[in-house]
NUROKOL-355719 format. One line per 4 residues: number of its first residue (from 1); for each residue x, y, z negated of N, C-alpha, C. Coordinates in Angstrom, 2 decimals, m for minus. Last residue first. Example, Ala and Ser with C-alpha at 12.3 -4.5 7.8 and 13.67 -1.06 7.14 Angstrom:
residues 2
2) 12.85 m2.25 m7.08 13.67 m1.06 m7.14 12.90 0.03 m7.87 ~ 13.19 m5.69 m7.80 12.30 m4.50 m7.80 13.20 m3.30 m7.80
This chain:
residues 119
119) 101.79 115.06 m63.82 102.15 116.27 m63.06 103.15 116.01 m61.98 ~ 101.59 112.70 m65.14 100.52 113.06 m64.23 100.92 114.22 m63.33 ~ 103.81 112.76 m66.79 103.74 111.71 m65.78 102.70 112.05 m64.71 ~ 103.15 114.87 m68.50 104.34 114.98 m67.65 104.29 113.96 m66.53
115) 100.92 113.79 m69.82 100.74 114.97 m68.96 101.91 115.12 m68.01 ~ 102.19 111.79 m71.29 101.19 111.40 m70.30 100.95 112.54 m69.33 ~ 103.72 113.33 m73.01 104.38 112.47 m72.04 103.42 112.04 m70.94 ~ 101.67 114.52 m74.52 102.59 115.34 m73.74 103.28 114.53 m72.66
111) 100.50 112.28 m75.76 99.70 113.10 m74.85 100.59 113.97 m73.95 ~ 102.66 111.40 m77.32 102.09 110.51 m76.29 101.29 111.31 m75.26 ~ 102.93 113.53 m79.09 104.00 113.27 m78.12 103.49 112.38 m77.00 ~ 99.77 115.33 m79.46 100.75 114.31 m79.83 101.81 114.16 m78.75
107) 98.64 118.48 m80.42 98.91 117.58 m79.30 99.99 116.60 m79.71 ~ 96.09 119.49 m82.67 97.51 119.24 m82.42 97.67 118.23 m81.29 ~ 93.49 119.86 m83.43 93.91 120.45 m82.17 95.37 120.20 m81.83 ~ 92.07 116.77 m84.67 92.56 118.13 m84.83 93.07 118.62 m83.49
103) 90.45 114.18 m86.29 90.48 114.98 m85.07 91.04 116.35 m85.43 ~ 90.56 110.90 m87.41 90.97 112.27 m87.70 91.10 113.02 m86.38 ~ 87.89 108.60 m87.83 89.02 109.09 m87.05 89.28 110.54 m87.43 ~ 86.47 105.73 m89.41 86.70 107.17 m89.36 87.96 107.50 m88.57
99) 85.86 102.98 m87.28 85.61 103.65 m88.57 85.86 105.15 m88.42 ~ 86.04 101.79 m84.80 87.22 101.80 m85.68 87.00 102.44 m87.04 ~ 83.43 101.77 m83.63 84.38 100.69 m83.39 85.51 100.65 m84.41 ~ 82.02 104.10 m84.36 81.44 102.79 m84.68 82.44 101.64 m84.53
95) 83.56 106.74 m85.93 83.53 105.98 m84.69 83.05 104.58 m85.05 ~ 83.10 109.85 m87.41 82.89 108.41 m87.52 82.80 107.80 m86.13 ~ 85.62 112.27 m88.03 84.41 111.86 m87.32 84.31 110.35 m87.44 ~ 87.07 114.86 m89.91 86.83 113.42 m89.76 85.56 113.20 m88.97
91) 89.31 117.45 m88.89 88.02 116.99 m89.38 87.92 115.50 m89.15 ~ 91.59 120.21 m89.16 91.29 118.80 m88.97 89.90 118.49 m89.46 ~ 92.88 122.71 m89.51 91.88 122.50 m88.46 91.61 121.04 m88.16 ~ 95.13 121.33 m91.63 94.92 122.44 m90.71 93.96 122.05 m89.60
87) 95.89 119.33 m93.21 94.46 119.59 m93.15 94.13 120.73 m92.23 ~ 98.15 118.16 m95.38 97.79 118.12 m93.97 96.29 118.34 m93.92 ~ 100.63 119.05 m97.58 99.20 119.08 m97.35 98.97 119.09 m95.85 ~ 103.14 117.43 m99.57 102.70 118.17 m98.40 101.19 118.14 m98.35
83) 106.02 116.45 m101.36 104.62 116.85 m101.38 104.31 117.66 m100.12 ~ 108.03 113.83 m102.17 107.84 114.88 m101.18 106.36 115.18 m101.18 ~ 110.04 112.74 m104.95 108.82 112.79 m104.16 108.91 113.91 m103.13 ~ 111.46 110.66 m107.43 111.63 111.61 m106.35 110.33 111.63 m105.56
79) 113.11 109.17 m110.08 111.85 109.71 m109.60 112.15 110.76 m108.53 ~ 114.50 106.44 m111.31 114.78 107.49 m110.34 113.44 107.95 m109.79 ~ 115.23 105.23 m114.52 114.23 105.50 m113.49 114.66 106.66 m112.59 ~ 117.68 103.09 m115.17 117.44 104.52 m115.28 116.46 104.85 m114.16
75) 118.57 100.21 m116.90 117.68 100.80 m115.91 117.55 102.29 m116.21 ~ 120.76 97.39 m117.41 120.23 98.72 m117.73 119.39 99.23 m116.58 ~ 121.72 94.31 m119.07 121.40 95.16 m117.93 120.94 96.52 m118.37 ~ 122.92 91.07 m119.79 122.80 92.47 m120.18 122.51 93.29 m118.93
71) 122.23 87.88 m120.72 122.22 88.78 m119.57 122.00 90.18 m120.10 ~ 123.38 84.66 m121.85 122.97 86.05 m122.06 123.02 86.82 m120.76 ~ 122.83 81.48 m123.31 123.11 82.29 m122.13 122.69 83.72 m122.46 ~ 123.76 78.61 m125.17 123.30 80.00 m125.14 123.71 80.66 m123.83
67) 122.81 75.57 m126.07 123.56 76.21 m124.99 122.95 77.61 m124.87 ~ 122.98 73.55 m129.02 122.44 74.69 m128.27 123.40 75.14 m127.17 ~ 122.31 70.34 m129.84 123.40 71.18 m129.36 122.83 72.33 m128.53 ~ 121.47 68.26 m132.35 120.91 69.31 m131.50 122.05 70.26 m131.13
63) 121.53 64.82 m132.86 122.27 66.09 m132.89 121.62 67.05 m131.90 ~ 120.37 62.32 m134.86 120.05 63.15 m133.69 120.78 64.49 m133.87 ~ 122.17 59.47 m135.93 121.75 60.85 m136.19 121.48 61.57 m134.87 ~ 123.31 57.07 m135.68 121.89 57.14 m135.36 121.33 58.54 m135.58
59) 126.01 56.70 m136.03 125.21 57.02 m137.22 123.71 57.00 m136.96 ~ 126.95 55.87 m133.48 127.45 55.26 m134.72 126.53 55.47 m135.90 ~ 125.71 57.42 m131.57 125.54 55.96 m131.52 125.99 55.28 m132.80 ~ 123.85 60.22 m131.96 125.16 59.67 m132.30 124.99 58.15 m132.40
55) 121.88 61.48 m129.40 121.92 60.63 m130.58 123.35 60.09 m130.75 ~ 120.99 64.84 m128.54 121.70 63.59 m128.27 121.70 62.76 m129.55 ~ 119.35 67.54 m127.07 119.36 66.56 m128.15 120.08 65.30 m127.70 ~ 119.84 70.92 m126.44 120.02 69.56 m125.94 120.08 68.61 m127.14
51) 118.16 73.79 m126.07 118.63 72.88 m127.11 118.65 71.46 m126.54 ~ 118.97 76.82 m124.65 118.40 75.51 m124.40 118.99 74.60 m125.47 ~ 118.31 80.33 m124.68 119.01 79.13 m125.12 118.24 77.90 m124.71 ~ 119.06 83.78 m124.06 118.20 82.60 m123.93 119.01 81.39 m124.36
47) 119.02 87.12 m124.60 119.72 85.89 m124.97 118.72 84.76 m124.86 ~ 119.39 90.15 m123.12 118.50 89.00 m123.23 119.34 87.78 m123.53 ~ 119.53 93.46 m123.64 120.31 92.25 m123.80 119.32 91.12 m124.00 ~ 119.31 96.62 m121.99 118.71 95.41 m122.54 119.75 94.30 m122.67
43) 118.67 100.06 m121.96 119.68 99.01 m121.87 119.09 97.79 m122.56 ~ 117.05 102.71 m120.19 117.05 101.63 m121.18 118.21 100.69 m120.91 ~ 116.02 106.17 m119.96 116.64 104.96 m119.46 116.54 103.88 m120.51 ~ 115.56 109.69 m119.24 115.27 108.44 m119.92 116.00 107.28 m119.27
39) 115.85 111.90 m117.69 115.75 112.12 m119.13 115.39 110.85 m119.89 ~ 118.19 112.38 m115.03 117.04 111.67 m115.61 117.02 111.92 m117.11 ~ 120.35 113.37 m113.69 119.37 114.32 m114.21 118.12 113.66 m114.77 ~ 122.33 111.68 m112.99 121.23 111.83 m112.04 120.16 112.80 m112.51
35) 124.11 111.75 m115.15 124.59 112.03 m113.80 123.48 112.27 m112.79 ~ 122.51 110.93 m117.29 123.05 112.29 m117.27 123.47 112.67 m115.86 ~ 122.00 108.30 m116.44 120.90 109.23 m116.70 121.39 110.67 m116.65 ~ 124.60 107.26 m116.31 123.78 107.33 m115.10 122.64 108.33 m115.27
31) 125.35 107.38 m119.02 126.12 108.12 m118.02 125.30 108.31 m116.74 ~ 123.44 105.62 m120.12 123.48 107.02 m120.55 124.23 107.87 m119.52 ~ 124.15 103.26 m118.78 122.80 103.82 m118.64 122.78 105.29 m119.02 ~ 126.78 102.81 m119.65 126.53 103.05 m118.23 125.15 103.70 m118.01
27) 126.34 102.29 m122.38 127.15 103.46 m121.98 126.88 103.82 m120.51 ~ 124.80 99.94 m122.11 124.26 101.11 m122.80 125.01 102.37 m122.39 ~ 126.60 98.21 m120.85 125.38 98.63 m120.16 124.75 99.86 m120.80 ~ 128.52 97.94 m122.90 128.90 98.46 m121.58 127.69 98.98 m120.82
23) 126.95 96.75 m124.90 127.57 98.06 m125.13 127.96 98.73 m123.81 ~ 126.36 94.29 m123.62 125.29 95.23 m123.95 125.85 96.63 m124.15 ~ 128.92 93.17 m123.46 128.17 93.43 m122.22 127.05 94.43 m122.48 ~ 129.47 92.92 m126.20 130.31 93.77 m125.37 129.59 94.13 m124.07
19) 127.54 91.05 m126.96 127.54 92.39 m127.56 128.34 93.36 m126.71 ~ 128.39 88.87 m125.41 127.04 89.42 m125.24 126.98 90.84 m125.78 ~ 130.96 88.39 m126.45 130.77 88.73 m125.04 129.43 89.38 m124.77 ~ 130.36 87.70 m129.12 131.16 88.89 m128.82 130.97 89.33 m127.37
15) 129.12 85.41 m129.95 128.27 86.41 m129.30 129.04 87.69 m128.94 ~ 130.84 83.87 m131.35 130.53 83.41 m130.00 129.66 84.41 m129.24 ~ 130.94 85.17 m133.87 132.03 85.33 m132.92 131.72 84.89 m131.50 ~ 127.85 86.65 m134.86 128.72 85.47 m134.79 129.76 85.69 m133.69
11) 126.04 88.68 m134.79 127.37 89.02 m135.27 128.34 87.83 m135.25 ~ 123.68 87.56 m134.18 124.32 88.32 m133.10 125.75 88.69 m133.50 ~ 123.59 84.29 m135.71 123.46 85.75 m135.76 124.13 86.38 m134.55 ~ 123.46 81.68 m137.79 123.09 82.02 m136.43 122.77 83.52 m136.42
7) 126.18 81.17 m139.95 124.83 81.69 m139.79 124.60 82.05 m138.31 ~ 128.08 78.20 m139.77 127.98 79.64 m139.60 126.52 80.02 m139.44 ~ 130.14 75.73 m141.22 128.81 76.15 m140.81 128.78 77.67 m140.76 ~ 132.76 73.43 m140.47 132.30 74.72 m140.97 130.92 75.03 m140.42
3) 132.68 69.95 m141.31 132.72 71.03 m140.31 132.19 72.31 m140.93 ~ 134.74 67.99 m143.36 133.47 68.70 m143.23 133.63 69.86 m142.24 ~ 136.26 64.96 m142.89 136.45 66.38 m142.77 135.09 67.04 m142.52
């Protein structure tokens, strides 16, 4: 009995799960991008394989048996930031022991607590 042969292709029946996983990730990426206000994203399908070689003891023929694995995923970049400027009455001075130090007129919580303890 002759075994059927199939072209190695993403359209082969054994790849249905991989294609379905990719389609799901693609739809999820687009929905996530729209939902978060992002204007970009990506969906990926990675197919890896390992080829195991065995020898048929009767014929001496080397058989190559592939084991395929797949992983589908998606990414939607999330960009967010907080902008501020700190510089009110501040200046840099050089200290030989620690390098540069920032000096300004603002009182720190540590300084306030130390004053309360002294009083």
